[in-house]
C-alpha positions in Angstrom: 160.1 -123.8 -15.3 158.1 -120.8 -14.1 155.9 -123.0 -11.3 159.2 -123.9 -10.4 161.1 -120.5 -10.3 158.2 -119.2 -8.7 158.1 -121.6 -5.7 162.1 -121.6 -5.4 161.9 -118.0 -4.8 159.2 -117.9 -2.2 160.4 -119.9 0.2 163.5 -121.1 1.9 164.0 -124.3 1.2 164.7 -125.7 -1.9 162.2 -127.3 -3.8 163.1 -129.5 -7.2 161.0 -130.9 -10.2 159.4 -134.4 -9.7 161.5 -134.9 -13.1 164.9 -134.2 -11.2 167.7 -137.0 -10.1 167.1 -136.2 -5.9 163.5 -137.9 -6.7 164.8 -141.3 -7.8 165.6 -142.5 -4.0 162.2 -141.9 -3.5 159.9 -143.5 -6.9 159.3 -142.9 -10.6 157.9 -141.3 -12.8 155.8 -143.8 -15.2 155.1 -142.8 -19.3 152.7 -144.3 -21.1 150.0 -144.8 -19.1 146.7 -143.7 -20.4 144.7 -142.4 -17.4 142.9 -140.0 -19.4 139.3 -141.5 -17.8 140.5 -141.4 -14.5 141.5 -137.6 -15.1 138.6 -136.7 -17.1 136.2 -138.0 -13.6 138.8 -136.6 -11.5 137.7 -133.1 -13.1 134.0 -133.6 -13.0 132.9 -135.6 -10.4 135.4 -134.5 -7.2 135.2 -130.7 -5.6 137.7 -129.3 -3.8 137.0 -128.9 -0.1 136.3 -124.9 0.6 139.4 -125.5 3.7 140.9 -129.2 4.6 141.6 -132.4 2.4 138.8 -134.9 1.9 140.5 -138.0 0.8 138.4 -141.0 0.0 140.2 -145.1 -0.3 138.2 -146.1 -2.5 135.9 -144.7 -5.5 134.1 -147.3 -7.3 133.3 -145.2 -10.7 136.9 -144.4 -11.1 137.8 -148.4 -9.9 135.5 -149.3 -13.3 138.4 -147.5 -15.8 140.3 -150.1 -17.3 143.8 -148.0 -16.0 143.2 -149.5 -12.9 143.6 -152.9 -13.9 146.9 -152.3 -16.0 148.2 -151.3 -13.1 147.3 -153.7 -10.8 149.2 -155.9 -12.9 151.9 -153.4 -14.4 152.8 -152.0 -11.0 151.1 -154.9 -8.0 151.4 -157.9 -9.7 148.2 -158.7 -10.3 146.8 -158.0 -6.1 143.6 -155.9 -5.9 144.6 -152.0 -5.5 141.9 -149.6 -4.9 141.7 -146.4 -6.4 140.9 -143.1 -5.1 142.0 -139.3 -5.1 142.6 -136.4 -2.1 142.1 -133.0 -2.6 142.5 -130.3 -0.9 143.9 -126.9 0.4 146.9 -128.2 2.6 150.1 -126.1 2.3 151.9 -127.0 5.3 154.0 -130.3 5.8 153.9 -131.9 9.3 153.5 -135.0 9.1 154.0 -138.1 7.6 153.1 -141.7 6.7 154.4 -144.4 5.0 153.2 -147.8 3.8 155.6 -150.8 2.5 153.8 -151.6 -0.6 154.2 -148.6 -4.2 151.3 -145.5 -3.9 150.5 -144.7 -7.4 149.8 -140.7 -7.4 148.4 -139.0 -11.4 148.6 -135.4 -11.0 145.1 -134.3 -11.7 146.3 -130.0 -11.2 150.0 -129.1 -10.4 151.6 -129.4 -6.5 153.8 -130.3 -4.0 155.0 -132.8 -2.3 157.4 -133.0 0.6 159.5 -136.6 0.5 161.3 -138.4 3.2 163.2 -141.5 4.1 161.9 -144.3 7.2 165.8 -145.8 7.8 166.4 -141.7 8.5 163.3 -142.5 11.5 165.8 -142.7 15.2 164.4 -145.3 17.4 166.7 -143.5 20.1 165.5 -145.4 23.7 162.2 -146.7 22.0 161.1 -143.6 20.8 160.0 -142.7 17.4 161.6 -139.5 16.0 161.8 -137.4 12.3 164.0 -134.6 11.9 162.4 -132.7 9.4 164.7 -131.1 8.1 165.6 -134.1 6.4 162.5 -134.4 4.4 162.5 -133.3 0.4 160.2 -130.7 -1.3 159.4 -131.4 -5.1 157.0 -129.7 -7.6 154.5 -132.4 -9.5 153.3 -130.8 -12.3 149.6 -131.5 -13.8 149.6 -135.0 -15.6 152.2 -136.5 -13.9 152.0 -139.9 -13.1 153.9 -141.5 -10.6 155.0 -143.9 -7.9 156.4 -143.6 -4.8 158.6 -146.3 -3.7 156.9 -148.6 -0.5 158.6 -146.7 2.7 158.9 -143.2 1.7 157.3 -140.6 3.4 155.0 -138.8 2.7 151.5 -137.3 3.5 148.9 -135.1 0.7 150.5 -132.5 -1.5 150.5 -129.7 -0.9 148.9 -126.9 -3.4 150.4 -124.2 -5.4 147.0 -122.2 -6.0 144.0 -120.2 -4.6 141.9 -123.1 -5.9 143.8 -126.5 -4.2 145.2 -129.7 -5.3 143.6 -133.1 -7.0 145.4 -136.2 -6.9 144.4 -140.1 -7.6 146.5 -142.2 -5.2 146.5 -145.6 -6.0 147.4 -148.0 -3.3 146.7 -152.2 -2.7 143.3 -153.2 -1.6 143.1 -152.1 2.5 144.9 -149.8 2.9 144.8 -146.7 4.8 141.9 -148.4 6.7 140.7 -149.2 9.4 142.0 -151.3 12.3 139.9 -154.2 13.4 140.2 -154.7 18.0 142.3 -157.8 17.4 144.4 -156.4 15.4 145.0 -153.3 17.7 145.6 -155.0 19.9 148.3 -157.0 18.2 150.0 -153.9 17.7 149.7 -152.4 21.0 150.9 -156.1 22.4 154.5 -155.8 19.6 154.9 -151.8 20.8 154.8 -152.9 24.4 157.7 -155.1 23.8 159.9 -153.0 22.3 159.0 -153.3 18.9 159.1 -149.4 18.3 157.5 -149.4 14.4 154.9 -150.1 16.1 153.7 -147.3 18.1 153.7 -146.0 14.2 150.9 -148.0 13.3 147.7 -145.7 13.1 145.9 -147.7 10.0 146.0 -151.1 7.7 149.7 -150.4 6.3 149.9 -146.8 7.5 152.4 -145.6 10.1 152.3 -142.4 10.6 154.6 -139.9 12.4 153.6 -136.6 13.1 154.7 -133.0 15.0 153.0 -132.3 18.1 151.3 -128.9 16.5 149.1 -131.6 13.5 145.9 -131.8 16.5 144.2 -134.1 13.7 146.6 -136.4 13.4 147.4 -136.3 16.8 143.8 -137.2 17.9 143.4 -140.0 16.1 146.5 -141.2 17.5 149.7 -140.5 15.7 153.2 -140.3 16.8 154.3 -136.9 18.0 157.4 -137.7 17.3 158.4 -135.1 14.2 161.5 -132.4 15.3 161.5 -129.3 13.9 159.9 -126.5 12.6 155.6 -126.8 11.7 156.5 -125.9 8.5 154.5 -123.5 5.9 155.2 -123.2 1.5 154.2 -120.5 0.1 152.7 -120.3 -3.7 152.5 -116.7 -3.6 154.1 -113.6 -2.5 152.6 -112.5 1.0 155.1 -114.1 3.9 157.1 -111.0 4.2 
């Protein structure tokens, strides 16, 4: 695969194919589902911002697509889901989130994902931390439909071209929505009583840990516990 070879030649960390066996502890590639309607909608109606990323948790037009109901039944046992997208130009990895149920992604363009395991986080003396050296990078080719298992550390995709990336994101309904005041108070009380994981709860069913240099996440209240390099990945010659 030429793109995978190029990316490995440009970067000082190994980049694996999402079809590699190393992906199996993080999720699985799914075949046999017709998601062409979602892909067409993404191509025609969801722009890539000029800079940064845009995340839309729930797009009502996307949720009308028949494939969303099929995915709700097949992967969530009929639980209500939301379908949205993440488009952008991200090329760094310095923060992670995880949920406790699976996330379905559809690669409308090629992109990379940086993944880890929540069980590799440390809670020494009640302080959550995660070493970025434990994360692995995967190339996801356009057209891939994949499930990321609950508790897999991830964040937005990373681009592999100047134009950026587009990804469909399907989650259980309500994930990533704002905590209400009661929920915030319950979280804070749990953290005060010694529940270290409660310190990471940023939104509903969204636990986040960030590098101290990841200012946008830190300003939202993310826990500054990622240790190591504030890492950038390259997709063209420019680093030397």
